[in-house]
Phi, psi and omega in degrees: 000127180292151179215155178284133179291153179291158182230179176258021185303313182293320178298317178297321178296316179297319178298318184287323187266337183240347184080006180297138178251320179255115185237127180255135169269137184232132175215155183242162173214145178101005182300318185264007181285157175270339183224156178089173182281167161265131187241141181231135174247137171246126183230135174250126186240346189067203184247024180287157178293128185284163175301147181299137176088001180294131175195186176308132183302331183290343180268359184251150173289157178305320180297314181292324176300314180299318180297315181293319181299321179296320179289317185295326182304326178266334185283320182296153176297314173195161176204161177205153177245148173229149182228149168241129187285164174305322179297320179291323176297315179298321184282319190259336191090162189292318183298313179293325178293321176300315179298317180301313180295319181294317178297320177299319179294312182296319181286344177275349177295148179290344176229147179273125180293145173281335181206158182231132171261119186250127179293136177106184183255351185253126176275096179270002178270300179072188181299147006270011183282139174272113191242137169241116177273142181222115176295131185058035177298334179291348174259329190258339185247129184302310184295323180289320177299318178298316178298321180300313183292313182297316181299315182297314183293318181292317181291321177302318179295321178298316181291325177297322178293318176297328181295339177295331178278337186224069190295335182293340188271348177065033183300331180295334180261323186255354177054027179090358178278162178300138174202162178304318179296316181297314180298315181296320180294322178298316180296322184278316190251346184079171183291149176274176174295351183259005181271153177272107192274355178264001187276158189290342178300335179297336180294338180267012181238075185302329181292340188240017182300332182294346180267350184294140176256144178246120178267121182281134170286161176306324181293313182289328177295320179296319180294319180297326181277000179085013180271192180239154178289156175107349177285157173271133180243000000 
């Protein structure tokens, strides 16, 4: 299916309206997986012409993603990845875990961005970062598209390596996302140390219910502690 190539339109707008000079595109992968970290890439590209075929990683074949990621690693001005572990996801919830991974990526860059283009409509970063959210930014913005491809390829490689320890789960093929092989392995073998144990898929595993983790919301934590609702936590 043909698609419009990404542009620097948002970056140019940020430069013109805010004076930002260093702008990072940020995208995540692994949000909906049952196992593995949620991973975020921050990429700074400047205004150079991007490699041919660059777009949202989900629109590319695995072969093309790998080829582009190899080119992008040298083409981008700089990039960094941040991860939040399954344990952190269970403890903090996905939104806070995303922010943790994104901050780790941004702080690992050799230069601090003046502004961040964040894929999607929800700003999970917040202050002190200057954020512009862009729906489908991984298709329309060069820096976000570059971050999308690098994040996907790096996390897939990480999951394939974890799969060597747990071959029944097919991590090399499903990257920790739901699949028939993954579901069958969970029923037979139970979750690995890399699974998110607070997630609802655990409800369908009666043999392994004793491993499920319950993450308390601030409201339920207050009630358990004998407090009252309405406090700031």
